[in-house]
PADOLO-639427 format. One line per field, with one value per atom (N, C-alpha, C, O): residue number from 1; atom name; x, y, z. Coordinates in Angstrom, 2 decimals. Example, Ala and Ser with C-alpha at 12.3 -4.5 7.8 and 13.67 -1.06 7.14 Angstrom:
BEGIN
nr	c(1 | 1 | 1 | 1 | 2 | 2 | 2 | 2) .
atom	c(N | CA | C | O | N | CA | C | O) .
x	c(13.19 | 12.30 | 13.20 | 14.24 | 12.85 | 13.67 | 12.90 | 13.41) .
y	c(-5.69 | -4.50 | -3.30 | -3.32 | -2.25 | -1.06 | 0.03 | 1.14) .
z	c(7.80 | 7.80 | 7.80 | 8.46 | 7.08 | 7.14 | 7.87 | 8.04) .
***
This chain:
BEGIN
nr	c(1 | 1 | 1 | 1 | 2 | 2 | 2 | 2 | 3 | 3 | 3 | 3 | 4 | 4 | 4 | 4 | 5 | 5 | 5 | 5 | 6 | 6 | 6 | 6 | 7 | 7 | 7 | 7 | 8 | 8 | 8 | 8 | 9 | 9 | 9 | 9 | 10 | 10 | 10 | 10 | 11 | 11 | 11 | 11 | 12 | 12 | 12 | 12 | 13 | 13 | 13 | 13 | 14 | 14 | 14 | 14 | 15 | 15 | 15 | 15 | 16 | 16 | 16 | 16 | 17 | 17 | 17 | 17 | 18 | 18 | 18 | 18 | 19 | 19 | 19 | 19 | 20 | 20 | 20 | 20 | 21 | 21 | 21 | 21 | 22 | 22 | 22 | 22 | 23 | 23 | 23 | 23 | 24 | 24 | 24 | 24 | 25 | 25 | 25 | 25 | 26 | 26 | 26 | 26 | 27 | 27 | 27 | 27 | 28 | 28 | 28 | 28 | 29 | 29 | 29 | 29 | 30 | 30 | 30 | 30 | 31 | 31 | 31 | 31 | 32 | 32 | 32 | 32 | 33 | 33 | 33 | 33 | 34 | 34 | 34 | 34 | 35 | 35 | 35 | 35 | 36 | 36 | 36 | 36 | 37 | 37 | 37 | 37 | 38 | 38 | 38 | 38 | 39 | 39 | 39 | 39 | 40 | 40 | 40 | 40 | 41 | 41 | 41 | 41 | 42 | 42 | 42 | 42 | 43 | 43 | 43 | 43 | 44 | 44 | 44 | 44 | 45 | 45 | 45 | 45 | 46 | 46 | 46 | 46 | 47 | 47 | 47 | 47 | 48 | 48 | 48 | 48 | 49 | 49 | 49 | 49 | 50 | 50 | 50 | 50 | 51 | 51 | 51 | 51 | 52 | 52 | 52 | 52 | 53 | 53 | 53 | 53 | 54 | 54 | 54 | 54 | 55 | 55 | 55 | 55 | 56 | 56 | 56 | 56 | 57 | 57 | 57 | 57 | 58 | 58 | 58 | 58 | 59 | 59 | 59 | 59 | 60 | 60 | 60 | 60 | 61 | 61 | 61 | 61 | 62 | 62 | 62 | 62 | 63 | 63 | 63 | 63 | 64 | 64 | 64 | 64 | 65 | 65 | 65 | 65 | 66 | 66 | 66 | 66 | 67 | 67 | 67 | 67 | 68 | 68 | 68 | 68 | 69 | 69 | 69 | 69 | 70 | 70 | 70 | 70 | 71 | 71 | 71 | 71 | 72 | 72 | 72 | 72 | 73 | 73 | 73 | 73 | 74 | 74 | 74 | 74 | 75 | 75 | 75 | 75 | 76 | 76 | 76 | 76 | 77 | 77 | 77 | 77 | 78 | 78 | 78 | 78 | 79 | 79 | 79 | 79 | 80 | 80 | 80 | 80 | 81 | 81 | 81 | 81 | 82 | 82 | 82 | 82 | 83 | 83 | 83 | 83 | 84 | 84 | 84 | 84 | 85 | 85 | 85 | 85 | 86 | 86 | 86 | 86 | 87 | 87 | 87 | 87 | 88 | 88 | 88 | 88 | 89 | 89 | 89 | 89 | 90 | 90 | 90 | 90 | 91 | 91 | 91 | 91 | 92 | 92 | 92 | 92 | 93 | 93 | 93 | 93) .
atom	c(N | CA | C | O | N | CA | C | O | N | CA | C | O | N | CA | C | O | N | CA | C | O | N | CA | C | O | N | CA | C | O | N | CA | C | O | N | CA | C | O | N | CA | C | O | N | CA | C | O | N | CA | C | O | N | CA | C | O | N | CA | C | O | N | CA | C | O | N | CA | C | O | N | CA | C | O | N | CA | C | O | N | CA | C | O | N | CA | C | O | N | CA | C | O | N | CA | C | O | N | CA | C | O | N | CA | C | O | N | CA | C | O | N | CA | C | O | N | CA | C | O | N | CA | C | O | N | CA | C | O | N | CA | C | O | N | CA | C | O | N | CA | C | O | N | CA | C | O | N | CA | C | O | N | CA | C | O | N | CA | C | O | N | CA | C | O | N | CA | C | O | N | CA | C | O | N | CA | C | O | N | CA | C | O | N | CA | C | O | N | CA | C | O | N | CA | C | O | N | CA | C | O | N | CA | C | O | N | CA | C | O | N | CA | C | O | N | CA | C | O | N | CA | C | O | N | CA | C | O | N | CA | C | O | N | CA | C | O | N | CA | C | O | N | CA | C | O | N | CA | C | O | N | CA | C | O | N | CA | C | O | N | CA | C | O | N | CA | C | O | N | CA | C | O | N | CA | C | O | N | CA | C | O | N | CA | C | O | N | CA | C | O | N | CA | C | O | N | CA | C | O | N | CA | C | O | N | CA | C | O | N | CA | C | O | N | CA | C | O | N | CA | C | O | N | CA | C | O | N | CA | C | O | N | CA | C | O | N | CA | C | O | N | CA | C | O | N | CA | C | O | N | CA | C | O | N | CA | C | O | N | CA | C | O | N | CA | C | O | N | CA | C | O | N | CA | C | O | N | CA | C | O | N | CA | C | O | N | CA | C | O | N | CA | C | O | N | CA | C | O | N | CA | C | O | N | CA | C | O | N | CA | C | O | N | CA | C | O) .
x	c(-2.39 | -1.96 | -1.56 | -2.25 | -0.47 | -0.15 | 0.91 | 1.55 | 1.11 | 2.11 | 2.75 | 2.20 | 3.91 | 4.58 | 4.70 | 5.26 | 4.20 | 4.16 | 5.15 | 5.26 | 5.87 | 6.70 | 6.20 | 5.20 | 6.88 | 6.40 | 6.27 | 5.30 | 7.23 | 7.24 | 7.02 | 6.80 | 7.07 | 7.09 | 6.03 | 5.65 | 5.59 | 4.77 | 5.55 | 5.89 | 5.82 | 6.51 | 5.52 | 4.93 | 5.32 | 4.47 | 5.17 | 6.39 | 4.38 | 4.96 | 5.39 | 4.90 | 6.30 | 6.75 | 5.61 | 5.62 | 4.63 | 3.53 | 2.63 | 2.20 | 2.34 | 1.54 | 2.30 | 1.70 | 3.61 | 4.45 | 4.35 | 4.20 | 4.44 | 4.34 | 2.99 | 2.91 | 1.92 | 0.58 | 0.44 | -0.07 | 0.89 | 0.82 | 1.58 | 1.08 | 2.77 | 3.56 | 2.99 | 3.13 | 2.35 | 1.67 | 0.51 | 0.28 | -0.21 | -1.35 | -0.92 | -1.75 | 0.35 | 0.84 | 0.73 | 0.58 | 0.81 | 0.71 | -0.72 | -0.95 | -1.68 | -3.09 | -3.94 | -3.44 | -5.24 | -6.16 | -6.02 | -5.61 | -6.39 | -6.29 | -7.27 | -7.63 | -7.69 | -8.52 | -7.61 | -6.42 | -8.18 | -7.40 | -6.77 | -5.62 | -7.52 | -6.98 | -5.81 | -4.85 | -5.87 | -4.76 | -3.53 | -2.40 | -3.75 | -2.64 | -1.98 | -0.76 | -2.81 | -2.29 | -1.49 | -0.39 | -2.05 | -1.38 | -0.07 | 0.93 | -0.07 | 1.13 | 2.24 | 3.41 | 1.88 | 2.89 | 3.23 | 4.20 | 2.43 | 2.57 | 2.32 | 2.75 | 1.63 | 1.20 | -0.11 | -1.00 | -0.25 | -1.50 | -2.72 | -2.68 | -3.79 | -4.99 | -5.50 | -5.81 | -5.59 | -6.10 | -5.21 | -5.70 | -3.92 | -2.99 | -3.21 | -3.17 | -3.45 | -3.77 | -5.03 | -5.07 | -6.05 | -7.31 | -7.09 | -7.64 | -6.30 | -6.02 | -5.34 | -5.70 | -4.37 | -3.66 | -4.57 | -4.49 | -5.42 | -6.37 | -7.31 | -7.59 | -7.79 | -8.68 | -7.99 | -8.59 | -6.73 | -6.00 | -5.79 | -6.00 | -5.37 | -5.12 | -6.40 | -6.36 | -7.55 | -8.84 | -9.17 | -9.56 | -9.01 | -9.34 | -8.49 | -8.95 | -7.25 | -6.33 | -6.48 | -5.86 | -7.31 | -7.54 | -6.47 | -6.38 | -5.67 | -4.62 | -5.12 | -4.55 | -6.20 | -6.80 | -8.31 | -8.86 | -8.99 | -10.45 | -10.89 | -10.14 | -12.14 | -12.75 | -13.28 | -13.78 | -13.18 | -13.73 | -14.50 | -13.91 | -15.82 | -16.63 | -17.12 | -17.70 | -16.88 | -17.36 | -18.19 | -17.66 | -19.52 | -20.40 | -20.17 | -20.29 | -19.84 | -19.58 | -18.11 | -17.77 | -17.26 | -15.82 | -15.47 | -15.93 | -14.65 | -14.17 | -12.68 | -11.89 | -12.32 | -10.93 | -10.52 | -11.37 | -9.23 | -8.69 | -7.71 | -6.96 | -7.73 | -6.80 | -6.34 | -7.00 | -5.19 | -4.62 | -5.40 | -5.91 | -5.49 | -5.99 | -4.79 | -3.65 | -5.04 | -3.93 | -3.04 | -1.82 | -3.67 | -2.92 | -2.05 | -0.91 | -2.58 | -1.82 | -0.64 | 0.44 | -0.84 | 0.27 | 1.36 | 2.55 | 0.94 | 1.92 | 2.68 | 3.89 | 1.98 | 2.62 | 3.65 | 4.76 | 3.28 | 4.21 | 5.48 | 6.57 | 5.33 | 6.49 | 7.36 | 8.58 | 6.75 | 7.55 | 8.21 | 9.33 | 7.54 | 8.14 | 9.37 | 10.40 | 9.28 | 10.42 | 11.58 | 12.73 | 11.29 | 12.34 | 13.02 | 14.24 | 12.23 | 12.81 | 13.73 | 14.81 | 13.32 | 14.15 | 15.45 | 16.52 | 15.38 | 16.60 | 17.55 | 18.76 | 17.01 | 17.84 | 18.48 | 19.65 | 17.72 | 18.27 | 19.40 | 20.40 | 19.23 | 20.26 | 21.52 | 22.63 | 21.35 | 22.51 | 23.26 | 24.49 | 22.54 | 23.16 | 23.93 | 25.03 | 23.36 | 23.99 | 25.25 | 26.23 | 25.23 | 26.40 | 27.46 | 28.54) .
y	c(-10.61 | -9.25 | -8.62 | -8.80 | -7.91 | -7.13 | -7.69 | -6.92 | -9.00 | -9.51 | -10.78 | -11.47 | -11.06 | -12.33 | -12.93 | -12.30 | -14.13 | -14.72 | -15.87 | -16.70 | -15.91 | -17.05 | -17.58 | -17.10 | -18.58 | -19.18 | -18.17 | -18.22 | -17.26 | -16.37 | -14.90 | -14.09 | -14.55 | -13.14 | -12.80 | -13.64 | -11.58 | -11.02 | -9.85 | -8.91 | -9.90 | -8.80 | -8.13 | -8.78 | -6.85 | -6.10 | -5.92 | -5.83 | -5.87 | -5.49 | -4.04 | -3.32 | -3.59 | -2.19 | -1.18 | -0.19 | -1.41 | -0.44 | -0.47 | 0.59 | -1.64 | -1.72 | -1.07 | -0.40 | -1.27 | -0.65 | 0.87 | 1.54 | 1.42 | 2.87 | 3.37 | 4.39 | 2.67 | 3.09 | 3.06 | 4.01 | 1.99 | 1.89 | 3.04 | 3.67 | 3.32 | 4.39 | 5.77 | 6.67 | 5.95 | 7.22 | 7.40 | 8.50 | 6.32 | 6.40 | 6.57 | 6.91 | 6.35 | 6.66 | 8.16 | 8.58 | 8.95 | 10.41 | 10.81 | 11.75 | 10.10 | 10.40 | 9.79 | 9.19 | 9.94 | 9.34 | 10.01 | 11.16 | 9.25 | 9.77 | 9.04 | 7.89 | 9.74 | 9.12 | 8.36 | 8.65 | 7.38 | 6.60 | 7.51 | 7.31 | 8.50 | 9.42 | 10.22 | 10.48 | 10.61 | 11.34 | 10.45 | 10.89 | 9.19 | 8.25 | 8.09 | 8.13 | 7.92 | 7.76 | 8.98 | 8.85 | 10.15 | 11.39 | 11.62 | 11.99 | 11.40 | 11.71 | 10.67 | 10.98 | 9.46 | 8.40 | 8.07 | 7.36 | 8.58 | 8.25 | 6.76 | 6.24 | 6.10 | 4.71 | 4.80 | 5.56 | 4.04 | 4.09 | 3.85 | 3.01 | 4.59 | 4.53 | 3.10 | 2.70 | 2.33 | 0.96 | 0.09 | -0.80 | 0.33 | -0.41 | -0.04 | -0.90 | 1.24 | 1.69 | 0.98 | 0.47 | 0.94 | 0.29 | -1.19 | -1.70 | -1.88 | -3.31 | -3.50 | -4.40 | -2.66 | -2.77 | -2.40 | -3.02 | -1.40 | -1.02 | -2.19 | -2.46 | -2.86 | -4.02 | -5.08 | -5.63 | -5.36 | -6.36 | -5.88 | -6.63 | -4.63 | -4.08 | -4.05 | -4.31 | -3.75 | -3.80 | -5.23 | -5.46 | -6.17 | -7.57 | -8.14 | -8.97 | -7.69 | -8.17 | -7.42 | -7.78 | -6.37 | -5.62 | -4.59 | -4.15 | -4.20 | -3.22 | -1.78 | -0.86 | -1.60 | -0.28 | -0.42 | -1.51 | 0.71 | 0.76 | 1.95 | 2.90 | 1.86 | 2.98 | 3.97 | 3.58 | 5.23 | 6.30 | 7.21 | 8.06 | 7.03 | 7.79 | 9.07 | 9.07 | 10.18 | 11.49 | 12.06 | 12.57 | 11.96 | 12.36 | 11.43 | 10.21 | 12.01 | 11.20 | 10.80 | 9.97 | 11.38 | 11.11 | 9.87 | 9.70 | 9.00 | 7.81 | 7.96 | 8.09 | 7.93 | 8.00 | 6.64 | 5.83 | 6.39 | 5.16 | 5.55 | 6.51 | 4.78 | 5.04 | 3.72 | 2.69 | 3.77 | 2.58 | 2.16 | 3.00 | 0.87 | 0.32 | 0.17 | 0.42 | -0.22 | -0.51 | -1.60 | -1.55 | -2.59 | -3.68 | -3.13 | -3.56 | -2.18 | -1.57 | -0.76 | -0.80 | -0.03 | 0.74 | -0.20 | 0.08 | -1.30 | -2.29 | -2.89 | -3.08 | -3.20 | -3.75 | -2.77 | -3.17 | -1.51 | -0.50 | -0.45 | -0.33 | -0.54 | -0.51 | -1.75 | -1.63 | -2.92 | -4.14 | -4.21 | -4.71 | -3.73 | -3.71 | -2.81 | -3.17 | -1.66 | -0.74 | -1.38 | -1.23 | -2.08 | -2.76 | -3.83 | -3.99 | -4.57 | -5.59 | -4.98 | -5.51 | -3.86 | -3.20 | -2.73 | -2.88 | -2.17 | -1.72 | -2.90 | -2.77 | -4.04 | -5.23 | -5.70 | -6.08 | -5.68 | -6.09 | -5.16 | -5.61 | -3.87 | -2.90 | -3.15 | -3.08 | -3.46 | -3.75 | -4.98 | -5.00 | -5.99 | -7.22 | -6.93 | -7.44 | -6.12 | -5.81 | -4.98 | -5.14 | -4.10 | -3.25 | -4.08 | -3.58) .
z	c(-6.90 | -7.15 | -5.82 | -4.82 | -5.82 | -4.65 | -3.72 | -3.00 | -3.71 | -2.77 | -3.31 | -4.17 | -2.79 | -2.99 | -1.61 | -0.71 | -1.42 | -0.09 | 0.02 | -0.89 | 1.13 | 1.46 | 2.79 | 3.31 | 3.34 | 4.58 | 5.72 | 6.48 | 5.85 | 7.01 | 6.67 | 7.57 | 5.40 | 5.05 | 4.01 | 3.19 | 4.05 | 2.99 | 2.43 | 3.15 | 1.15 | 0.49 | -0.45 | -1.31 | -0.28 | -1.19 | -2.52 | -2.57 | -3.58 | -4.86 | -4.75 | -3.88 | -5.59 | -5.49 | -5.55 | -4.81 | -6.41 | -6.52 | -5.28 | -4.81 | -4.76 | -3.53 | -2.37 | -1.53 | -2.34 | -1.31 | -1.38 | -0.36 | -2.60 | -2.78 | -2.30 | -1.62 | -2.65 | -2.24 | -0.72 | -0.13 | -0.10 | 1.37 | 2.02 | 2.96 | 1.53 | 2.14 | 1.86 | 2.69 | 0.73 | 0.47 | 1.44 | 1.94 | 1.71 | 2.63 | 4.08 | 4.92 | 4.39 | 5.75 | 6.01 | 7.16 | 4.96 | 5.09 | 5.42 | 6.18 | 4.84 | 5.07 | 3.99 | 3.04 | 4.13 | 3.17 | 1.81 | 1.70 | 0.76 | -0.60 | -1.50 | -1.26 | -2.57 | -3.60 | -4.56 | -4.66 | -5.26 | -6.22 | -7.28 | -7.66 | -7.74 | -8.75 | -8.20 | -8.92 | -6.93 | -6.31 | -6.19 | -6.41 | -5.84 | -5.73 | -7.10 | -7.22 | -8.13 | -9.48 | -9.93 | -10.46 | -9.70 | -10.12 | -9.38 | -9.99 | -8.09 | -7.30 | -7.46 | -7.22 | -7.86 | -7.99 | -9.44 | -9.70 | -10.37 | -11.79 | -12.07 | -13.10 | -11.17 | -11.39 | -12.18 | -11.79 | -13.27 | -14.04 | -13.14 | -12.24 | -13.41 | -12.59 | -12.42 | -11.30 | -13.50 | -13.41 | -12.53 | -11.84 | -12.56 | -11.70 | -10.24 | -9.36 | -9.99 | -8.63 | -8.14 | -7.02 | -8.99 | -8.61 | -8.31 | -7.34 | -9.12 | -8.88 | -7.52 | -6.77 | -7.23 | -5.95 | -4.79 | -3.73 | -4.97 | -3.93 | -3.62 | -2.45 | -4.65 | -4.43 | -3.58 | -2.65 | -3.88 | -3.11 | -1.68 | -0.73 | -1.52 | -0.18 | 0.65 | 1.85 | 0.02 | 0.71 | 1.15 | 2.29 | 0.22 | 0.51 | 1.64 | 2.42 | 1.73 | 2.76 | 4.09 | 5.09 | 4.09 | 5.32 | 5.65 | 6.80 | 4.67 | 4.90 | 4.76 | 5.34 | 3.98 | 3.83 | 3.92 | 3.80 | 4.12 | 4.13 | 3.28 | 3.06 | 2.81 | 2.10 | 3.12 | 4.18 | 2.80 | 3.62 | 2.68 | 2.01 | 2.63 | 1.68 | 2.32 | 3.41 | 1.61 | 2.05 | 0.91 | -0.07 | 1.04 | -0.06 | -1.23 | -1.11 | -2.38 | -3.57 | -3.69 | -4.53 | -2.88 | -2.95 | -2.13 | -1.00 | -2.72 | -2.01 | -1.76 | -2.69 | -0.50 | -0.08 | 0.46 | 0.85 | 0.47 | 1.05 | 2.14 | 2.01 | 3.21 | 4.31 | 4.90 | 4.78 | 5.55 | 6.16 | 7.40 | 8.15 | 7.60 | 8.85 | 9.79 | 9.39 | 11.01 | 11.92 | 11.33 | 11.44 | 10.71 | 10.07 | 8.93 | 8.75 | 8.18 | 7.10 | 7.60 | 7.02 | 8.70 | 9.29 | 9.80 | 9.66 | 10.40 | 10.88 | 9.71 | 9.78 | 8.63 | 7.44 | 6.88 | 6.52 | 6.80 | 6.28 | 7.12 | 6.57 | 8.41 | 9.31 | 9.12 | 9.04 | 9.05 | 8.90 | 7.53 | 7.42 | 6.50 | 5.16 | 5.15 | 4.57 | 5.79 | 5.85 | 6.60 | 6.20 | 7.68 | 8.44 | 7.59 | 7.65 | 6.79 | 5.91 | 4.88 | 4.59 | 4.33 | 3.32 | 3.95 | 3.35 | 5.14 | 5.82 | 6.06 | 5.87 | 6.47 | 6.70 | 5.41 | 5.39 | 4.32 | 3.02 | 2.59 | 2.05 | 2.82 | 2.46 | 3.27 | 2.75 | 4.56 | 5.41 | 4.90 | 4.90 | 4.47 | 3.96 | 2.68 | 2.49 | 1.81 | 0.53 | 0.73 | 0.00 | 1.72 | 1.97 | 2.60 | 2.90) .
***
């Protein structure tokens, strides 16, 4: 869940990509991610589990509230994914 891997590249699924880029803005709860992106809550949770396991995000618990935020690895991934998309757009044009 969450990525398609080739020999040299990791491509996020569209929903994981949206979540990563939303978290570039700042930390968020799973429910906030679901509401702001219109991605079903359970799908958000599945992607969060994968992103956590891969080390792209971490949990940030404040009292009873659980927030998710990007790690340095996650910020780097977001940047490289954006660069790949730009290159693909250039090729298509």
